[in-house]
VMD Tcl script that draws the C-alpha trace (Angstrom):
set ca {
  {26.16 15.04 -32.06}
  {28.73 17.44 -33.09}
  {30.93 15.95 -36.04}
  {34.37 15.42 -34.82}
  {37.73 15.59 -36.59}
  {40.86 14.19 -34.99}
  {44.34 13.49 -36.10}
  {45.08 9.99 -37.27}
  {46.73 7.49 -34.91}
  {49.99 7.74 -37.10}
  {50.02 11.66 -36.81}
  {49.13 11.98 -33.23}
  {51.88 9.22 -32.35}
  {54.37 11.18 -34.19}
  {53.43 14.42 -32.82}
  {53.38 13.02 -29.35}
  {56.82 11.59 -29.67}
  {58.21 14.89 -31.04}
  {56.42 17.32 -28.84}
  {55.06 15.44 -25.83}
  {51.56 16.76 -26.55}
  {49.66 14.01 -24.93}
  {51.22 14.36 -21.52}
  {48.86 12.94 -19.05}
  {47.81 9.40 -19.83}
  {47.70 7.65 -16.40}
  {46.61 8.18 -12.79}
  {48.59 10.82 -11.20}
  {49.47 12.55 -14.50}
  {53.00 11.58 -14.57}
  {54.28 12.72 -18.07}
  {57.35 10.57 -18.34}
  {59.26 8.14 -16.30}
  {61.98 10.05 -14.74}
  {65.66 9.29 -15.97}
  {68.78 10.68 -14.39}
  {70.60 10.07 -17.73}
  {68.91 12.38 -19.95}
  {66.25 15.06 -19.81}
  {63.70 14.92 -22.68}
  {64.15 17.77 -25.19}
  {60.95 19.27 -26.28}
  {61.10 21.13 -29.42}
  {59.75 24.75 -29.79}
  {56.13 25.67 -29.80}
  {54.10 23.36 -32.08}
  {50.73 23.51 -30.96}
  {51.19 25.28 -27.39}
  {50.67 28.85 -26.89}
  {53.08 28.86 -23.88}
  {56.29 27.14 -24.04}
  {56.78 23.94 -22.11}
  {59.81 23.64 -19.68}
  {62.11 21.08 -21.44}
  {63.68 20.08 -18.11}
  {60.29 18.80 -17.06}
  {59.83 16.05 -19.56}
  {61.99 12.93 -19.35}
  {62.27 9.77 -21.20}
  {64.53 6.76 -20.19}
  {67.91 6.37 -22.18}
  {67.24 4.09 -25.10}
  {69.77 1.43 -25.33}
  {70.41 -2.22 -24.83}
  {70.24 -1.90 -21.12}
  {67.22 0.53 -20.98}
  {64.01 -0.79 -19.63}
  {61.47 -1.85 -22.09}
  {59.23 1.04 -23.06}
  {57.08 -0.67 -25.72}
  {54.08 -1.13 -23.38}
  {54.49 1.63 -20.64}
  {52.04 4.57 -21.21}
  {54.48 7.02 -19.52}
  {57.13 6.35 -22.31}
  {57.19 7.51 -25.94}
  {60.45 6.20 -27.33}
  {59.07 5.72 -30.86}
  {55.78 6.26 -32.74}
  {54.92 2.34 -32.38}
  {55.20 2.70 -28.44}
  {52.98 5.76 -28.32}
  {50.45 4.25 -30.77}
  {50.29 1.21 -28.59}
  {48.53 3.37 -25.96}
  {47.12 6.23 -27.92}
  {44.89 3.73 -29.86}
  {42.70 3.50 -26.87}
  {41.75 7.20 -26.78}
  {38.04 7.80 -27.14}
  {38.19 9.37 -30.48}
  {39.79 6.03 -31.91}
  {37.21 4.10 -30.18}
  {33.94 6.10 -31.31}
  {32.43 5.70 -34.86}
  {31.66 8.58 -37.02}
  {34.98 10.51 -36.34}
  {36.87 11.99 -39.37}
  {40.71 11.59 -39.29}
  {43.40 13.61 -40.89}
  {47.15 13.07 -41.64}
  {48.06 16.50 -42.74}
  {46.98 20.14 -42.19}
  {45.65 20.19 -45.80}
  {43.48 17.01 -45.03}
  {42.22 18.81 -41.93}
  {41.18 21.90 -44.03}
  {39.65 19.78 -46.77}
  {37.53 17.68 -44.23}
  {36.32 20.71 -42.26}
  {35.40 22.51 -45.59}
  {33.52 19.45 -46.84}
  {31.60 19.30 -43.67}
  {30.89 22.88 -43.71}
  {29.68 22.75 -47.19}
  {27.40 19.54 -46.68}
  {24.70 20.19 -44.21}
  {23.17 16.84 -45.00}
  {26.42 15.02 -44.08}
  {26.73 17.09 -40.95}
  {23.13 15.86 -39.89}
  {23.79 12.29 -40.82}
  {27.06 12.23 -38.63}
  {25.28 13.95 -35.77}
  {22.28 11.60 -35.79}
  {24.54 8.58 -36.08}
  {26.70 9.75 -33.29}
  {23.60 10.45 -30.82}
  {22.29 6.99 -31.73}
  {25.58 5.38 -30.74}
  {25.82 7.37 -27.47}
  {22.40 6.57 -26.45}
  {22.99 2.92 -27.08}
  {26.19 3.23 -25.05}
  {24.27 5.00 -22.36}
  {21.69 2.12 -22.16}
  {24.34 -0.43 -22.20}
  {26.23 1.33 -19.30}
  {23.01 1.60 -17.36}
  {22.26 -2.07 -17.82}
  {25.83 -2.94 -16.59}
  {25.53 -0.66 -13.54}
  {21.89 -1.94 -12.58}
  {23.40 -5.64 -12.85}
  {26.21 -4.68 -10.62}
  {23.93 -3.15 -8.15}
  {21.58 -6.17 -8.15}
  {24.52 -8.50 -7.56}
  {25.92 -6.28 -4.72}
  {22.51 -6.11 -3.04}
  {21.99 -9.86 -3.28}
  {25.60 -10.27 -1.76}
  {24.66 -7.95 1.26}
  {21.52 -9.86 1.86}
  {23.33 -13.18 1.99}
  {25.86 -11.61 4.25}
  {23.04 -10.41 6.66}
  {21.60 -14.02 6.95}
  {25.04 -15.46 7.65}
  {26.38 -16.64 4.34}
  {29.67 -15.32 3.14}
}
mol new
graphics top color blue
foreach p $ca { graphics top sphere $p radius 0.5 }
foreach p [lrange $ca 0 end-1] q [lrange $ca 1 end] { graphics top cylinder $p $q radius 0.2 }
display resetview
C-alpha cells in the first residue's frame, strides 16, 4: 500500500519516443523492429546512468511505403502510437496513482504526500483494499478454471471428448 507516483501517459509517451526508455514491451524483449534503412538515434543520457548504444535501437523508416506502426508495440513512431500501448501499463490501470507531467509537478506531489500522513494512509488503505479484491477475483477465476479442467478430464476418462 505504498503511494505511487508515475509519469502521465502523455509524458511517458513523449519520453519513450525521444529516449526509448520503455524498451521491453513484448515477449522476447525485442526493443524495436529492425530496419536496414535507419538506426534509431537515442539522445544523450536522460534517465539512464549508463549510455545506451545507439546502434542497438531501430525504428522503421517513416514514409508512405513504411509498414503501419500505429498498433505495433515494438514501434514508437510518435507519441500517439506509443500511448496506444503504454496505456495498458499497470500504473495506468490501477486506482490511487498520482500522475505528473513535469518535474515540478512531481516534486509538488511528493512534497504534498510527505507532508500529509492522513492522505498517505488513505491512499495506502485504498490500494490494499483494491489489491485484496483483485487477489480474490483472480483466485475465483483460477479455481473456476481448475474445476472446468477437472470436469473435462473426468469426461475424457469415461470416454467423452
